[in-house]
C-alpha positions as CSV (number, residue, x, y, z in Angstrom):
1,Y,-143.8,-113.8,109.5
2,S,-142.5,-110.3,111.0
3,I,-143.7,-111.6,114.4
4,A,-142.5,-115.2,114.1
5,R,-139.2,-113.8,113.2
6,Q,-138.9,-111.7,116.2
7,Q,-140.4,-114.5,118.7
8,D,-137.6,-117.0,117.3
9,V,-140.9,-119.0,116.1
10,T,-140.2,-120.9,112.3
11,P,-143.0,-119.4,110.1
12,Q,-143.3,-122.6,108.8
13,F,-145.6,-123.5,112.2
14,F,-148.3,-121.5,110.9
15,H,-148.5,-123.9,107.6
16,R,-149.4,-121.2,105.2
17,R,-147.5,-123.5,102.4
18,A,-150.1,-126.0,103.1
19,T,-153.0,-123.7,102.9
20,V,-151.9,-121.9,99.3
21,Q,-151.3,-125.6,98.1
22,A,-154.8,-127.0,99.1
23,T,-156.5,-124.2,97.5
24,Q,-154.6,-124.5,94.2
25,K,-155.7,-127.9,93.8
26,Q,-159.2,-126.9,94.2
27,R,-158.8,-125.2,90.5
28,T,-158.8,-127.3,87.5
29,K,-159.9,-124.8,84.9
30,L,-157.9,-122.1,83.4
31,I,-159.1,-119.3,81.4
32,L,-156.4,-116.5,80.0
33,A,-157.9,-113.6,78.1
34,W,-155.6,-111.1,76.4
35,D,-156.8,-107.7,75.3
36,Y,-153.8,-107.6,72.5
37,Q,-155.5,-104.4,71.7
38,N,-155.0,-102.9,74.8
39,R,-151.7,-104.6,75.7
40,D,-149.7,-105.4,72.6
41,L,-145.9,-106.7,71.8
42,E,-143.8,-106.4,69.2
43,V,-144.4,-109.5,67.1
44,S,-140.8,-111.3,67.8
45,E,-141.5,-110.9,71.2
46,V,-144.8,-112.8,71.7
47,A,-143.4,-116.6,72.0
48,S,-140.6,-115.2,74.3
49,E,-143.0,-113.6,76.9
50,W,-145.6,-116.4,76.6
51,S,-142.8,-119.3,77.3
52,Y,-142.2,-117.1,80.9
53,M,-146.1,-116.8,81.6
54,W,-147.0,-120.3,80.7
55,K,-144.1,-121.5,82.7
56,Y,-145.4,-119.6,85.8
57,L,-149.0,-120.7,85.1
58,D,-147.6,-124.1,85.6
59,M,-146.1,-123.5,88.8
60,L,-148.8,-121.4,90.3
61,H,-151.7,-123.8,88.9
62,P,-150.3,-126.9,87.9
63,G,-154.0,-128.6,88.3
64,T,-155.2,-126.5,85.3
65,K,-152.7,-128.3,82.7
66,A,-155.4,-130.8,81.1
67,S,-158.3,-127.3,80.8
68,R,-156.7,-124.2,79.8
69,Q,-158.6,-121.7,77.3
70,L,-156.4,-119.3,75.7
71,W,-158.2,-116.3,74.0
72,A,-156.6,-113.4,72.6
73,Y,-158.2,-110.4,71.3
74,T,-156.9,-108.1,68.5
75,S,-157.7,-105.7,65.6
76,L,-157.8,-106.2,62.2
77,F,-154.6,-104.5,61.8
78,Q,-152.8,-106.9,63.9
79,G,-152.7,-110.1,61.4
80,N,-149.0,-111.0,62.0
81,A,-149.5,-111.1,66.1
82,A,-152.6,-112.9,65.5
83,G,-150.7,-115.6,63.5
84,E,-148.1,-115.9,66.2
85,L,-150.8,-116.3,68.7
86,Q,-152.5,-119.4,67.2
87,K,-149.2,-120.9,66.6
88,L,-148.9,-120.9,70.1
89,G,-152.3,-122.4,71.2
90,F,-154.7,-118.9,71.2
91,Q,-158.1,-118.9,69.9
92,V,-158.0,-115.2,68.2
93,Y,-160.7,-113.0,67.8
94,D,-160.1,-110.2,65.3
95,S,-162.2,-107.0,65.4
96,M,-162.4,-103.7,64.1
97,F,-163.9,-102.8,67.4
98,V,-162.8,-102.3,70.6
99,A,-162.0,-105.5,72.6
100,N,-163.5,-105.3,76.0
101,S,-167.2,-105.9,75.3
102,R,-166.4,-109.3,73.4
103,L,-164.0,-110.2,75.9
104,T,-166.4,-109.1,78.8
105,Q,-169.0,-111.3,77.0
106,D,-167.0,-114.3,76.5
107,V,-165.4,-114.9,80.2
108,W,-168.6,-114.1,81.8
109,A,-170.0,-116.9,80.2
110,E,-167.7,-119.6,80.4
111,C,-166.4,-118.9,84.2
112,Q,-170.0,-119.1,85.2
113,K,-170.4,-122.9,84.2
114,N,-168.0,-124.2,87.2
115,P,-166.7,-120.6,89.3
116,K,-165.1,-122.5,92.3
117,R,-162.9,-124.7,90.2
118,T,-161.8,-121.5,87.7
119,V,-158.8,-119.4,87.8
120,F,-159.2,-116.3,85.4
121,V,-156.0,-114.1,84.3
122,L,-156.7,-110.9,82.2
123,V,-154.1,-109.3,80.3
124,A,-154.6,-106.1,79.8
125,D,-154.0,-102.4,81.7
126,D,-157.6,-101.4,80.8
127,G,-159.9,-100.1,83.9
128,N,-162.9,-101.0,81.6
129,Y,-162.6,-104.6,83.0
130,V,-163.1,-103.3,86.7
131,E,-166.7,-104.7,87.2
132,L,-165.9,-107.9,85.0
133,L,-163.4,-108.7,87.6
134,R,-165.2,-107.8,90.6
135,G,-168.3,-110.0,89.3
136,L,-166.2,-113.0,88.7
137,K,-164.8,-112.7,92.5
138,E,-168.3,-112.5,93.8
139,L,-168.6,-115.8,91.7
140,G,-165.5,-117.8,93.1
141,V,-163.4,-117.5,90.6
142,D,-160.0,-117.2,91.5
143,V,-158.9,-114.0,89.4
144,Y,-155.7,-112.3,88.1
145,V,-154.4,-109.5,86.5
146,W,-150.8,-109.9,84.3
147,G,-150.2,-106.3,83.8
148,T,-147.5,-103.6,83.4
149,D,-146.4,-100.4,85.3
150,Q,-149.0,-98.6,83.2
151,C,-151.8,-100.8,84.7
152,N,-155.4,-98.6,85.7
153,E,-154.8,-98.1,89.5
154,R,-158.9,-99.2,89.5
155,L,-157.9,-102.3,88.0
156,V,-154.9,-103.2,90.8
157,K,-157.0,-102.6,93.5
158,V,-159.8,-104.9,92.5
159,V,-157.7,-107.8,92.3
160,D,-156.5,-109.5,95.9
161,P,-153.1,-108.7,97.2
162,G,-150.6,-111.3,95.1
163,H,-152.7,-111.6,92.1
164,L,-151.7,-108.5,90.3
165,I,-148.6,-110.4,87.9
166,H,-145.9,-107.4,86.6
167,W,-145.3,-108.1,83.4
168,D,-141.8,-109.1,83.6
169,A,-142.7,-111.1,87.1
170,P,-143.0,-114.9,85.4
171,F,-139.4,-113.8,83.6
172,V,-137.7,-113.1,87.1
173,I,-139.4,-116.0,89.1
174,T,-138.7,-118.5,86.3
175,E,-135.1,-117.8,85.9
176,C,-134.8,-117.9,89.7
177,I,-135.9,-121.3,89.7
178,E,-133.6,-122.2,87.2
179,V,-131.1,-121.5,89.7
180,V,-132.7,-123.4,92.3
181,K,-132.6,-126.3,90.0
182,G,-128.9,-125.8,89.1
183,L,-128.4,-126.3,92.9
184,N,-129.2,-129.8,92.6
185,G,-130.3,-130.0,96.1
186,R,-127.5,-128.4,97.6
187,Q,-127.9,-126.2,100.4
188,I,-126.7,-122.3,100.3
189,T,-127.4,-119.4,102.1
190,R,-129.8,-116.4,101.6
191,A,-126.8,-114.4,100.5
192,E,-125.5,-116.7,98.2
193,F,-129.1,-117.3,96.7
194,G,-129.4,-113.7,95.8
195,N,-125.9,-113.3,94.3
196,L,-126.9,-116.2,92.2
197,C,-130.1,-115.0,91.1
198,K,-128.6,-111.5,90.5
199,D,-126.3,-113.0,88.0
200,Q,-128.9,-115.0,86.2
201,L,-131.2,-111.9,85.6
202,D,-128.0,-109.0,84.9
203,D,-128.3,-109.9,81.3
204,A,-131.8,-108.4,81.1
205,E,-131.2,-106.0,83.6
206,I,-134.9,-106.8,85.6
207,Y,-135.0,-107.8,89.0
208,P,-137.2,-108.7,91.7
209,D,-137.7,-105.0,93.2
210,E,-138.7,-104.2,89.9
211,V,-141.4,-106.7,89.7
212,G,-143.1,-106.5,93.1
213,F,-141.0,-107.7,95.5
214,S,-139.4,-106.4,98.4
215,A,-137.1,-103.1,97.6
216,K,-135.2,-103.4,100.9
217,N,-134.8,-107.4,100.4
218,P,-135.6,-108.3,97.3
219,Y,-134.1,-111.8,97.3
220,S,-135.0,-112.7,100.6
221,S,-138.8,-111.5,99.4
222,L,-138.6,-113.8,96.5
223,L,-136.9,-116.4,98.4
224,R,-140.3,-116.7,100.8
225,W,-142.8,-116.6,97.7
226,L,-140.7,-119.4,96.9
227,E,-141.1,-121.2,99.5
228,R,-145.0,-120.1,100.0
229,Q,-145.5,-121.8,96.5
230,G,-143.5,-125.4,97.7
231,I,-140.2,-124.8,95.6
232,V,-137.5,-124.1,98.1
233,E,-137.3,-125.0,101.6
234,T,-135.6,-122.2,104.0
235,S,-134.3,-122.5,107.8
236,D,-132.8,-120.7,110.3
237,V,-129.3,-121.6,111.0
238,P,-128.6,-121.1,115.0
239,G,-125.5,-118.2,115.2
240,K,-126.1,-117.3,111.6
241,P,-128.3,-114.3,110.0
């Protein structure tokens, strides 16, 4: 991208977006496993957080809408959370034991059925899942981790670039997409886009540079990401920055 800009060549020349979309269309099944014992929430926050993640998955892997399996692994002391997760469509597994061995067994068995058509999303910060993710990648499964700033370093390293979903990233991205929708096709500058997104995010005080986008140019970085997903189109206007 940097070389293209330096040589005054539009980055769209490289057709990166088409490659991303072609890869996503190959995936028709999604499995999401939430180790709720490891990554829990206040019960009142579960539905809100999940609504943003669901929109994010719809955008990133629309071809999986008809085939999604949602699993949550809770302890016997998290009964209220289990009930809330079930309302949201999760199959909940309660246990008095640590969840990772059961989760690993279930995910491995299901992902082997059609690995090259499968997306797997792990919701956890636990480094004990490193070998599971490494094995799934070798099978051809498209592997993601949805984790927090406390995510184990080994877990971060095992996923491909861009496949670590910061906990608040679905919120930031979907809110900025609402900004795009509100334009109704009207063209604006990059600076205007950044200002509108910032206004949208100010109440929550969560911004792109806090969820993995560039600290130097957070909204430009987010804009390029949205372009790669086919959500927006950007162009350089001669004589303007």
